[in-house]
NUMARKE-890293 format. One record per residue (C-alpha): x, y, z; residue in three letters. Coordinates in nm, 3 decimals, m for minus. Example, Ala and Ser with C-alpha at 12.3 -4.5 7.8 and 13.67 -1.06 7.14 Angstrom:
% NUMARKE-890293
1.230 / m0.450 / 0.780 / ALA
1.367 / m0.106 / 0.714 / SER
END
This chain:
% NUMARKE-890293
2.067 / 1.107 / 4.260 / MET
2.175 / 1.381 / 4.502 / ASN
1.819 / 1.506 / 4.619 / SER
1.455 / 1.433 / 4.659 / PHE
1.381 / 1.646 / 4.368 / TRP
1.628 / 1.455 / 4.140 / GLN
1.493 / 1.130 / 4.244 / ARG
1.145 / 1.276 / 4.164 / LEU
1.266 / 1.381 / 3.844 / CYS
1.390 / 1.035 / 3.767 / LEU
1.063 / 0.882 / 3.862 / ILE
0.896 / 1.118 / 3.620 / LEU
1.150 / 1.039 / 3.342 / LEU
1.105 / 0.681 / 3.398 / LEU
0.731 / 0.721 / 3.373 / SER
0.781 / 0.815 / 3.010 / PHE
0.937 / 0.463 / 2.919 / THR
0.746 / 0.169 / 2.823 / LEU
0.640 / m0.129 / 2.987 / VAL
0.586 / m0.388 / 2.720 / LEU
0.376 / m0.717 / 2.739 / PRO
0.588 / m1.011 / 2.844 / VAL
0.482 / m1.303 / 2.589 / SER
0.408 / m1.612 / 2.803 / ALA
0.439 / m1.507 / 3.164 / GLY
0.229 / m1.290 / 3.374 / ALA
0.313 / m1.186 / 3.758 / GLY
0.669 / m1.292 / 3.717 / ALA
0.973 / m1.308 / 3.507 / ASN
0.863 / m1.376 / 3.132 / GLY
0.953 / m1.644 / 2.879 / THR
1.278 / m1.822 / 2.734 / GLU
1.229 / m2.021 / 2.417 / SER
1.375 / m2.347 / 2.391 / ARG
1.119 / m2.568 / 2.207 / SER
0.777 / m2.687 / 2.263 / THR
0.756 / m2.842 / 2.589 / ASP
0.661 / m2.610 / 2.885 / LEU
0.800 / m2.557 / 3.220 / MET
0.596 / m2.301 / 3.422 / ILE
0.705 / m2.148 / 3.740 / LYS
0.414 / m2.096 / 3.972 / VAL
0.367 / m1.924 / 4.302 / LYS
0.107 / m2.037 / 4.568 / GLN
0.084 / m1.949 / 4.952 / SER
0.401 / m1.737 / 4.902 / GLY
0.596 / m2.064 / 4.775 / LYS
0.721 / m2.145 / 4.425 / TYR
0.726 / m2.448 / 4.215 / GLY
0.732 / m2.593 / 3.890 / TYR
0.428 / m2.753 / 3.676 / ILE
0.421 / m2.878 / 3.311 / ASN
0.198 / m2.764 / 3.059 / GLN
m0.081 / m3.020 / 3.175 / SER
m0.050 / m2.877 / 3.511 / GLY
0.112 / m3.176 / 3.669 / ALA
0.360 / m3.070 / 3.947 / ILE
0.705 / m3.112 / 3.855 / ILE
0.883 / m2.946 / 4.132 / ILE
0.680 / m2.912 / 4.464 / PRO
0.553 / m2.571 / 4.562 / LEU
0.747 / m2.541 / 4.883 / GLU
1.041 / m2.309 / 4.755 / PHE
1.124 / m1.958 / 4.836 / ASN
1.311 / m1.899 / 4.530 / GLU
1.375 / m2.095 / 4.209 / LEU
1.622 / m1.975 / 3.933 / ASN
1.661 / m2.125 / 3.596 / LEU
2.034 / m2.201 / 3.526 / MET
2.215 / m2.361 / 3.233 / ALA
2.203 / m2.730 / 3.116 / GLU
1.825 / m2.756 / 3.198 / ASN
1.877 / m2.724 / 3.577 / THR
1.693 / m2.514 / 3.827 / ILE
1.874 / m2.367 / 4.172 / ALA
1.632 / m2.390 / 4.457 / ALA
1.610 / m2.200 / 4.795 / LYS
1.425 / m2.320 / 5.095 / GLN
1.463 / m2.095 / 5.405 / LYS
1.854 / m2.042 / 5.378 / ASN
1.950 / m2.356 / 5.213 / LYS
2.022 / m2.414 / 4.836 / TYR
1.974 / m2.728 / 4.625 / GLY
1.977 / m2.805 / 4.272 / LEU
1.691 / m2.958 / 4.054 / PHE
1.673 / m3.103 / 3.702 / HIS
1.382 / m2.959 / 3.475 / THR
1.248 / m3.304 / 3.497 / SER
1.181 / m3.255 / 3.875 / GLY
1.469 / m3.509 / 3.962 / LYS
1.674 / m3.369 / 4.268 / VAL
2.050 / m3.324 / 4.157 / ILE
2.163 / m3.184 / 4.489 / LEU
1.975 / m3.181 / 4.807 / PRO
1.845 / m2.840 / 4.977 / VAL
2.134 / m2.852 / 5.221 / ALA
2.377 / m2.598 / 5.114 / PHE
2.456 / m2.229 / 5.242 / ASP
2.536 / m2.098 / 4.907 / GLU
2.522 / m2.229 / 4.519 / LEU
2.678 / m2.081 / 4.245 / ARG
2.725 / m2.174 / 3.853 / GLU
3.062 / m2.217 / 3.773 / ILE
3.043 / m2.306 / 3.409 / GLN
2.713 / m2.458 / 3.258 / PRO
2.793 / m2.780 / 3.369 / ASP
2.944 / m2.701 / 3.702 / LEU
2.831 / m2.571 / 4.018 / VAL
3.022 / m2.474 / 4.352 / ALA
2.853 / m2.507 / 4.701 / VAL
2.922 / m2.374 / 5.024 / LYS
2.859 / m2.562 / 5.334 / SER
2.956 / m2.489 / 5.705 / ASN
3.184 / m2.203 / 5.541 / LYS
3.362 / m2.424 / 5.304 / LYS
3.340 / m2.469 / 4.919 / TRP
3.288 / m2.786 / 4.705 / GLY
3.241 / m2.855 / 4.356 / LEU
2.980 / m3.077 / 4.148 / TYR
2.903 / m3.172 / 3.797 / HIS
2.534 / m3.079 / 3.726 / LYS
2.465 / m3.454 / 3.710 / ASN
2.522 / m3.476 / 4.074 / GLY
2.887 / m3.613 / 4.062 / LYS
3.108 / m3.482 / 4.321 / LEU
3.425 / m3.340 / 4.187 / ILE
3.564 / m3.167 / 4.500 / LEU
3.427 / m3.206 / 4.856 / PRO
3.329 / m2.902 / 5.051 / ALA
3.685 / m2.860 / 5.223 / GLU
3.812 / m2.531 / 5.039 / PHE
3.805 / m2.171 / 5.138 / ASP
3.763 / m2.039 / 4.797 / ARG
3.705 / m2.166 / 4.459 / ILE
3.768 / m1.947 / 4.141 / GLY
3.652 / m1.937 / 3.798 / GLU
3.732 / m2.231 / 3.557 / LEU
3.960 / m2.082 / 3.288 / GLN
4.147 / m2.311 / 3.043 / ASP
4.009 / m2.606 / 3.202 / GLY
4.155 / m2.514 / 3.551 / LEU
4.030 / m2.396 / 3.878 / LEU
4.232 / m2.208 / 4.133 / ALA
4.131 / m2.342 / 4.460 / VAL
4.249 / m2.221 / 4.823 / LYS
4.260 / m2.464 / 5.119 / GLN
4.434 / m2.390 / 5.451 / ASP
4.603 / m2.039 / 5.293 / LYS
4.757 / m2.209 / 5.009 / ALA
4.648 / m2.208 / 4.643 / TRP
4.632 / m2.494 / 4.400 / ARG
4.502 / m2.569 / 4.057 / TYR
4.245 / m2.852 / 3.996 / TYR
4.115 / m2.994 / 3.669 / ASP
3.736 / m3.061 / 3.637 / THR
3.781 / m3.436 / 3.730 / ALA
3.869 / m3.321 / 4.058 / GLY
4.253 / m3.375 / 4.037 / GLN
4.506 / m3.165 / 4.130 / ILE
4.686 / m3.029 / 3.802 / ALA
4.931 / m2.783 / 3.974 / ILE
5.012 / m2.863 / 4.308 / ALA
5.187 / m2.528 / 4.408 / GLY
5.125 / m2.434 / 4.677 / PRO
5.097 / m2.065 / 4.629 / PHE
5.022 / m1.791 / 4.849 / ASP
4.764 / m1.631 / 4.597 / GLU
4.665 / m1.757 / 4.235 / ALA
4.465 / m1.582 / 3.946 / LEU
4.262 / m1.746 / 3.692 / ASN
4.425 / m1.836 / 3.371 / PHE
4.423 / m1.606 / 3.100 / SER
4.572 / m1.641 / 2.749 / GLU
4.721 / m1.979 / 2.884 / GLY
4.919 / m1.823 / 3.168 / LEU
4.810 / m1.765 / 3.536 / ALA
4.979 / m1.523 / 3.789 / GLY
5.076 / m1.683 / 4.101 / VAL
5.253 / m1.547 / 4.444 / LYS
5.491 / m1.688 / 4.682 / LYS
5.664 / m1.482 / 4.945 / ASP
5.523 / m1.136 / 4.811 / ASN
5.657 / m1.193 / 4.476 / GLN
5.450 / m1.281 / 4.156 / TRP
5.524 / m1.476 / 3.842 / GLY
5.348 / m1.659 / 3.577 / PHE
5.304 / m2.024 / 3.514 / ILE
5.172 / m2.222 / 3.226 / ASN
4.893 / m2.505 / 3.235 / ARG
5.133 / m2.752 / 3.292 / GLN
5.240 / m2.562 / 3.625 / GLY
5.592 / m2.478 / 3.466 / GLN
5.721 / m2.116 / 3.537 / PHE
5.737 / m1.918 / 3.227 / VAL
5.805 / m1.609 / 3.394 / ILE
5.992 / m1.654 / 3.764 / PRO
5.863 / m1.457 / 4.078 / TYR
6.011 / m1.116 / 4.048 / GLN
5.721 / m0.865 / 4.061 / TYR
5.545 / m0.677 / 4.349 / LYS
5.223 / m0.631 / 4.123 / GLY
5.082 / m0.797 / 3.822 / ILE
4.759 / m0.808 / 3.619 / ALA
4.644 / m1.093 / 3.410 / SER
4.726 / m1.124 / 3.020 / PHE
4.539 / m0.941 / 2.764 / SER
4.601 / m0.925 / 2.413 / GLU
4.963 / m1.069 / 2.471 / GLY
5.061 / m0.821 / 2.738 / LEU
5.041 / m0.806 / 3.100 / ALA
5.104 / m0.496 / 3.352 / ALA
5.383 / m0.571 / 3.615 / VAL
5.570 / m0.364 / 3.858 / LYS
5.899 / m0.456 / 4.046 / THR
5.907 / m0.125 / 4.254 / SER
5.665 / 0.154 / 4.243 / LYS
5.563 / 0.185 / 3.876 / LYS
5.410 / m0.040 / 3.620 / TRP
5.512 / m0.138 / 3.322 / GLY
5.412 / m0.443 / 3.047 / PHE
5.573 / m0.757 / 2.958 / ILE
5.487 / m1.006 / 2.693 / ASP
5.419 / m1.379 / 2.740 / SER
5.815 / m1.464 / 2.762 / SER
5.873 / m1.202 / 3.024 / GLY
6.043 / m0.948 / 2.807 / THR
5.971 / m0.606 / 2.937 / LEU
5.809 / m0.439 / 2.623 / VAL
5.696 / m0.132 / 2.802 / ILE
5.925 / 0.020 / 3.053 / ALA
5.819 / 0.059 / 3.423 / GLU
5.731 / 0.430 / 3.444 / LYS
5.341 / 0.416 / 3.464 / LEU
5.180 / 0.543 / 3.775 / ASN
4.874 / 0.300 / 3.766 / GLU
4.723 / 0.058 / 3.530 / CYS
4.363 / 0.092 / 3.506 / GLU
4.272 / m0.140 / 3.230 / TYR
4.504 / m0.392 / 3.022 / GLY
4.502 / m0.376 / 2.651 / PHE
4.174 / m0.418 / 2.444 / LYS
4.186 / m0.347 / 2.085 / GLU
4.539 / m0.222 / 2.098 / GLY
4.512 / 0.034 / 2.376 / LEU
4.549 / 0.021 / 2.749 / ALA
4.440 / 0.305 / 3.008 / VAL
4.701 / 0.441 / 3.243 / ILE
4.656 / 0.681 / 3.504 / LYS
4.862 / 0.960 / 3.608 / ASN
4.716 / 1.149 / 3.889 / GLY
4.383 / 1.277 / 3.754 / SER
4.470 / 1.216 / 3.405 / LYS
4.377 / 0.900 / 3.196 / HIS
4.603 / 0.800 / 2.925 / ASN
4.542 / 0.565 / 2.633 / TYR
4.879 / 0.412 / 2.532 / ILE
4.955 / 0.168 / 2.253 / ASP
5.136 / m0.150 / 2.278 / ARG
5.507 / 0.053 / 2.255 / GLN
5.397 / 0.243 / 2.568 / GLY
5.328 / 0.579 / 2.349 / LYS
5.057 / 0.802 / 2.485 / VAL
4.803 / 0.797 / 2.199 / VAL
4.593 / 1.035 / 2.348 / PHE
4.508 / 1.181 / 2.701 / THR
4.145 / 1.147 / 2.804 / ALA
4.033 / 1.445 / 3.053 / PRO
3.737 / 1.293 / 3.206 / TYR
3.629 / 1.178 / 3.536 / ASP
3.556 / 0.813 / 3.439 / LEU
3.681 / 0.631 / 3.115 / VAL
3.634 / 0.274 / 2.984 / TYR
3.805 / 0.042 / 2.758 / PRO
3.759 / 0.017 / 2.379 / PHE
3.473 / m0.195 / 2.239 / GLU
3.424 / m0.203 / 1.868 / ASN
3.599 / 0.107 / 1.813 / GLY
3.450 / 0.334 / 2.088 / LEU
3.514 / 0.381 / 2.441 / ALA
3.266 / 0.529 / 2.694 / GLU
3.369 / 0.834 / 2.907 / ILE
3.190 / 0.998 / 3.177 / ARG
3.219 / 1.367 / 3.310 / VAL
3.053 / 1.483 / 3.652 / GLU
2.886 / 1.835 / 3.595 / LYS
2.767 / 2.046 / 3.852 / SER
2.483 / 2.313 / 3.839 / SER
2.264 / 2.522 / 4.082 / PHE
2.000 / 2.318 / 4.235 / SER
1.646 / 2.489 / 4.224 / TRP
1.526 / 2.193 / 4.382 / GLY
1.754 / 2.223 / 4.691 / GLY
1.657 / 2.596 / 4.694 / LEU
1.299 / 2.505 / 4.731 / LEU
1.376 / 2.235 / 4.976 / GLY
1.537 / 2.498 / 5.208 / ASN
1.243 / 2.721 / 5.176 / ILE
1.007 / 2.445 / 5.264 / ILE
1.212 / 2.324 / 5.546 / SER
1.240 / 2.692 / 5.682 / ALA
0.904 / 2.840 / 5.638 / THR
0.690 / 2.535 / 5.692 / ALA
0.915 / 2.358 / 5.955 / GLY
0.933 / 2.050 / 5.758 / ILE
1.266 / 1.876 / 5.836 / PRO
1.427 / 1.739 / 5.528 / LEU
1.761 / 1.561 / 5.477 / PRO
2.061 / 1.749 / 5.404 / ASP
2.097 / 1.598 / 5.049 / GLU
1.738 / 1.742 / 4.976 / ASP
1.843 / 2.083 / 5.065 / ARG
2.186 / 2.088 / 4.857 / ASN
2.220 / 2.384 / 4.641 / LEU
2.432 / 2.226 / 4.414 / VAL
2.327 / 1.944 / 4.189 / ASP
2.601 / 1.700 / 4.056 / PHE
2.505 / 1.506 / 3.721 / ASN
2.709 / 1.244 / 3.544 / MET
2.722 / 1.312 / 3.168 / LYS
2.825 / 1.028 / 2.930 / ARG
2.952 / 1.018 / 2.584 / GLY
3.196 / 0.805 / 2.369 / PHE
3.530 / 0.869 / 2.213 / ILE
3.734 / 0.721 / 1.917 / ASN
4.081 / 0.581 / 1.910 / LYS
4.214 / 0.926 / 1.853 / THR
4.019 / 1.065 / 2.142 / GLY
3.797 / 1.266 / 1.980 / THR
3.418 / 1.270 / 2.116 / GLN
3.241 / 1.110 / 1.859 / VAL
2.933 / 1.124 / 2.101 / ILE
2.962 / 1.433 / 2.336 / PRO
2.948 / 1.413 / 2.706 / THR
2.590 / 1.604 / 2.731 / LYS
2.372 / 1.282 / 2.783 / TYR
2.226 / 1.163 / 3.080 / ASP
2.213 / 0.811 / 2.950 / PHE
2.398 / 0.660 / 2.670 / VAL
2.281 / 0.282 / 2.597 / GLY
2.475 / 0.017 / 2.438 / THR
2.479 / m0.019 / 2.069 / PHE
2.245 / m0.248 / 1.888 / ASN
2.257 / m0.254 / 1.508 / ASP
2.453 / 0.057 / 1.498 / GLY
2.222 / 0.255 / 1.713 / LEU
2.250 / 0.366 / 2.077 / SER
1.949 / 0.529 / 2.297 / LEU
2.033 / 0.865 / 2.427 / VAL
1.857 / 1.061 / 2.701 / VAL
1.905 / 1.439 / 2.732 / ILE
1.692 / 1.663 / 2.962 / LYS
1.414 / 1.400 / 2.979 / GLY
1.423 / 1.360 / 2.588 / LYS
1.479 / 1.050 / 2.418 / TYR
1.696 / 0.981 / 2.067 / GLY
1.909 / 0.760 / 1.878 / TYR
2.276 / 0.806 / 1.807 / VAL
2.494 / 0.626 / 1.542 / ASN
2.855 / 0.531 / 1.598 / ARG
2.936 / 0.831 / 1.430 / ASN
2.772 / 1.036 / 1.693 / GLY
2.514 / 1.179 / 1.450 / GLU
2.157 / 1.209 / 1.611 / LEU
1.974 / 0.988 / 1.360 / VAL
1.684 / 0.993 / 1.577 / ILE
1.673 / 1.346 / 1.720 / PRO
1.623 / 1.353 / 2.125 / ALA
1.280 / 1.520 / 2.095 / GLU
1.060 / 1.241 / 2.233 / TYR
0.922 / 1.194 / 2.572 / GLN
0.944 / 0.812 / 2.531 / GLY
1.111 / 0.580 / 2.309 / LEU
1.127 / 0.193 / 2.263 / SER
1.390 / m0.018 / 2.079 / GLY
1.350 / m0.125 / 1.754 / PHE
1.149 / m0.426 / 1.652 / LYS
1.031 / m0.541 / 1.301 / GLU
1.187 / m0.208 / 1.161 / GLY
0.975 / 0.018 / 1.400 / PHE
1.021 / 0.220 / 1.729 / ALA
0.737 / 0.337 / 1.916 / MET
0.795 / 0.732 / 1.985 / ALA
0.603 / 0.962 / 2.225 / ARG
0.585 / 1.326 / 2.159 / ARG
0.356 / 1.506 / 2.426 / SER
0.049 / 1.281 / 2.467 / GLU
0.083 / 1.084 / 2.137 / LYS
0.253 / 0.809 / 1.981 / TRP
0.396 / 0.717 / 1.633 / VAL
0.580 / 0.429 / 1.495 / TYR
0.916 / 0.564 / 1.333 / ILE
1.170 / 0.382 / 1.133 / ASP
1.552 / 0.429 / 1.161 / LYS
1.533 / 0.736 / 0.951 / ASN
1.284 / 0.899 / 1.182 / ASN
1.009 / 0.870 / 0.954 / GLN
0.671 / 0.815 / 1.083 / ALA
0.476 / 0.509 / 0.966 / LEU
0.149 / 0.700 / 0.945 / THR
0.049 / 1.064 / 0.968 / SER
m0.191 / 0.960 / 1.238 / ILE
m0.083 / 0.995 / 1.593 / GLU
m0.209 / 0.728 / 1.824 / PHE
m0.311 / 0.730 / 2.192 / ASP
m0.097 / 0.437 / 2.288 / GLU
0.099 / 0.158 / 2.104 / LEU
0.226 / m0.198 / 2.136 / GLN
0.548 / m0.303 / 1.964 / GLU
0.535 / m0.465 / 1.614 / PHE
0.486 / m0.866 / 1.639 / SER
0.387 / m1.097 / 1.340 / ASN
0.414 / m0.800 / 1.096 / GLY
0.146 / m0.595 / 1.265 / ILE
0.110 / m0.347 / 1.556 / GLY
m0.162 / m0.252 / 1.801 / ALA
m0.261 / 0.079 / 1.804 / VAL
m0.501 / 0.263 / 2.042 / ARG
m0.734 / 0.577 / 1.935 / ILE
m0.929 / 0.711 / 2.211 / GLY
m1.048 / 0.403 / 2.424 / GLU
m1.029 / 0.146 / 2.130 / LYS
m0.758 / m0.107 / 1.990 / TRP
m0.708 / m0.206 / 1.655 / GLY
m0.407 / m0.325 / 1.437 / PHE
m0.205 / m0.166 / 1.151 / ILE
0.029 / m0.336 / 0.917 / ASP
0.430 / m0.228 / 0.832 / SER
0.265 / m0.016 / 0.553 / ALA
0.054 / 0.161 / 0.776 / GLY
m0.274 / 0.023 / 0.670 / ALA
m0.538 / m0.041 / 0.905 / VAL
m0.586 / m0.439 / 0.885 / VAL
m0.828 / m0.456 / 1.193 / ILE
m1.009 / m0.141 / 1.274 / ARG
m1.008 / 0.002 / 1.670 / PRO
m1.293 / m0.170 / 1.821 / LYS
m1.153 / m0.371 / 2.123 / PHE
m1.104 / m0.235 / 2.480 / THR
m0.767 / m0.428 / 2.500 / GLU
m0.541 / m0.620 / 2.320 / VAL
m0.231 / m0.835 / 2.340 / LYS
0.022 / m0.845 / 2.054 / PRO
m0.008 / m1.144 / 1.803 / PHE
0.198 / m1.463 / 1.862 / THR
0.195 / m1.741 / 1.604 / ASP
m0.069 / m1.551 / 1.409 / ASN
m0.330 / m1.532 / 1.710 / ILE
m0.390 / m1.235 / 1.941 / ALA
m0.611 / m1.231 / 2.254 / LEU
m0.845 / m0.905 / 2.254 / VAL
m1.116 / m0.777 / 2.493 / ASN
m1.457 / m0.711 / 2.325 / TYR
m1.739 / m0.564 / 2.504 / ASN
m1.568 / m0.674 / 2.840 / GLY
m1.508 / m1.032 / 2.735 / PHE
m1.198 / m1.193 / 2.623 / TRP
m1.149 / m1.373 / 2.285 / GLY
m0.877 / m1.443 / 2.054 / ALA
m0.853 / m1.315 / 1.654 / ILE
m0.639 / m1.428 / 1.355 / ASP
m0.464 / m1.151 / 1.158 / LYS
m0.790 / m1.058 / 0.963 / THR
m0.993 / m0.977 / 1.258 / GLY
m1.187 / m1.315 / 1.268 / ALA
m1.271 / m1.452 / 1.605 / PHE
m1.078 / m1.802 / 1.654 / LEU
m1.201 / m1.797 / 2.020 / ILE
m1.554 / m1.614 / 2.056 / PRO
m1.537 / m1.294 / 2.309 / ALA
m1.723 / m1.501 / 2.572 / THR
m1.395 / m1.546 / 2.828 / LEU
m1.436 / m1.351 / 3.167 / ASN
m1.083 / m1.299 / 3.318 / TYR
m0.954 / m1.002 / 3.476 / GLN
m0.616 / m1.010 / 3.284 / GLU
m0.458 / m1.228 / 3.018 / VAL
m0.101 / m1.283 / 2.850 / SER
m0.015 / m1.336 / 2.486 / SER
m0.001 / m1.695 / 2.367 / PHE
0.314 / m1.862 / 2.388 / SER
0.380 / m2.248 / 2.261 / HIS
0.003 / m2.264 / 2.241 / GLY
m0.068 / m2.147 / 2.596 / LEU
m0.182 / m1.787 / 2.739 / ALA
m0.162 / m1.729 / 3.107 / ALA
m0.519 / m1.590 / 3.238 / VAL
m0.624 / m1.454 / 3.579 / LYS
m0.954 / m1.503 / 3.766 / SER
m1.053 / m1.417 / 4.107 / ASN
m0.674 / m1.302 / 4.160 / ASP
m0.542 / m1.618 / 4.056 / ASN
m0.372 / m1.761 / 3.735 / TRP
m0.390 / m2.036 / 3.513 / GLY
m0.386 / m2.130 / 3.133 / TYR
m0.594 / m2.149 / 2.817 / ILE
m0.528 / m2.317 / 2.481 / ASN
m0.581 / m2.167 / 2.174 / THR
m0.935 / m2.312 / 2.154 / THR
m0.987 / m2.098 / 2.490 / GLY
m1.034 / m2.430 / 2.670 / GLN
m0.885 / m2.411 / 3.027 / SER
m0.603 / m2.683 / 3.062 / VAL
m0.450 / m2.522 / 3.385 / ILE
m0.734 / m2.392 / 3.610 / ALA
m0.663 / m2.036 / 3.759 / PRO
m0.518 / m2.112 / 4.126 / GLN
m0.159 / m1.968 / 4.130 / TYR
m0.032 / m1.630 / 4.264 / GLU
0.209 / m1.571 / 3.979 / THR
0.304 / m1.760 / 3.680 / VAL
0.599 / m1.761 / 3.434 / SER
0.681 / m2.015 / 3.151 / SER
0.988 / m2.118 / 2.955 / PHE
1.037 / m2.379 / 2.690 / ALA
1.238 / m2.671 / 2.738 / LEU
END
């Protein structure tokens, strides 16, 4: 944002969006479902560790950061060093490395004394920490740099293509660009030159074509090296995707086909490749800034110094939209935000109002709401003024009653608040549990925690108490895999579905995931 007033508007705008309950975590990152055995990330005295669902310590509480990775592994940071654990608590790599990054689900690159090495996640050393750079794994090969020379290694740590090369790109579509003496060519996975050194610049292959240049202009070759689009293009912004590439000529963005013909010119500030038939476009628009004028008045009359950006008289705002493959705007560039498409719909925001458009650009949900959630179990939560309703994808309200607050549908019912009391309605709009609770959590596995007369209990979908409302906690989370996080005296622990404490409150934050 370009000014204090724009930032303030953004804060107000975001205040209309929803913060939804997290199903098994509290004060941390939430839940990932994998099966029934839980690993719980906990924080105590500013340090993180992991416990199991019985409360036994799996990874000691002595780390600054712990991050779940693929293949049941956890990256650990202690002070400024990194290591790797298995979710069983076994140390795979000691906390001794300067950096650690995941290359593939089963591979990690580590940095020590400014050099990179490679390990399998079973702890097996593949490449010692002797390399300047390690690229991404593509087609089973890694581009690796050592002493200014690039080579390709396989995942066994053996040199697959000796080179050496001055530069080397990752493999794409079976070919990789390599550079020697300021010229680029392409090799296959056997290290054979399919296209000899001859280019001043290249891009990787995409949809069978790669951008190349031998002088100042760009063209495209196929995988045999045949020039299929003459070198007369000024700049290649994006390679081919869904049959079109993006070429920049001055300030113009041209989408070209595989013969090099300009299909259309996109007169926008920013353009992007096509995805599922649509490409995002952005236009920067300017307008008079009343906030900037007010900032100048305040600064001059009250003697309050403000940054230059808060006194600008012109606001710049990036508007977003989408075009189809003819270049036609199907979603016009009038929106402040356009989300990704999910089930054929994209969330849009214009002047602080939320709606949904379909892939034809039709506002199937008019941008008339101050808040709008995603759809879950067929319904979205929509806010107009100070009231909320559930709507379906045809913008039909589930009930004629407007509510003071909602929670997303879960297990076939949604929590609603009228005044100070919460109840539940079903997908037909019928009240299944009348509003009588001061706080509720969403149903998970047909059980929900509710606060009744100042105490927490748990109910089934008929409203019958499974756990009497006698539990005295500051906060609770929804149940997940038979456990719910609870907070007492500013510390978190866990209870089971009978209300019994299985992990006493003792942690600053908790979050769980299933193995």
